[in-house]
N, C-alpha and C positions, 0 to 999 in steps of 0.2 A: 534273311534272304541269301540264297547261295548263287554262285555263278555256274553257268552251264559249260561243261568242258566240250569244246568242238574240235579238239585236236585229233580225234579218231575219224573224222569225216575226211575222205580223200577228195582231191580236186575234181576228178571225173564225176563222182557222185554229186558233189555240190553243183557242178555245172548242169548235170542232167536234171536235177530237181529244179534248179532255177529256170531252165528253159521250158520245162513242162508247166511250171507255175505261171510263166509269162503268157502261155497259151490258155491254160485251164481257167485261171481266175477271171479273165474278161469274158469268156464264154458263159460262165455261170452268172456273172454280173449282168450281161446283156440279156440273158434269159429271164432273170428276175425283173429287169426293167421292162421287157416286152410284156410280161404278165401284168404288170401294173398299168401298162398302156392298153390293156385289153386286146393285145395281139397274141392270142393264145397259140396259133400255129407257129409263128416265128419264135415265140418263147420256148415252145416245146422242142423245136429244131435246135435252138441254142443249147438247151439242157441235154438233149440226146447227143449232140456233138461233144459237149463237155464230158459226158459219161464215156463216150468212145475214146476221147483223149486220155481219160483216167485209166481205162482198160489197157490202152497202149502203153501208158506209163508204168503200170504194174507189171506188164509183160516184159518191158525193157529192164526194169529193175530186177526181176527174178531171173532173167537170162544172163545179163551182163554183170550184175553185182551180187 
């Protein structure tokens, strides 16, 4: 087993990824939970908002980094 070298990751990139993960992961989790609760409209809205956050994240990463 080898170690992963994280010395090439700058602090702004790390903080940006961390902030987007704090927003993105709960949206997808709540979407899946709502689907299991048979609340399809709410689940779809959570999934679509998670997808929107992902697109914003990709845009920010391509523009700033």
